[in-house]
C-alpha positions, 0 to 999 in steps of 0.5 A: 092233292088231298081233300076232306069233305067232312072237315068243317070250321077252321080245319084243313080242307085241301092240301098238297103233298110232295113225293117226299111227303112234305106239305106244300100248302094247305087251305082251311077257308070256308065253313065246309069241306070240298066236294071236288076240285080241279088241278090245272097245269102251269102252262095252261095246256090240258094233260093228255093222260086220264086225270079222272082218278 
């Protein structure tokens, strides 16, 4: 996941990249960038590793 706080207007603000460096999806809504975001697991259970990186 990569985010850009300073992206404004219709620029891409949040996107996901695979290990093979392929863009999975991108988001360019809102008028300002993101301060932070949260990654959720697909099974609804919290990860045991430290995710604060």
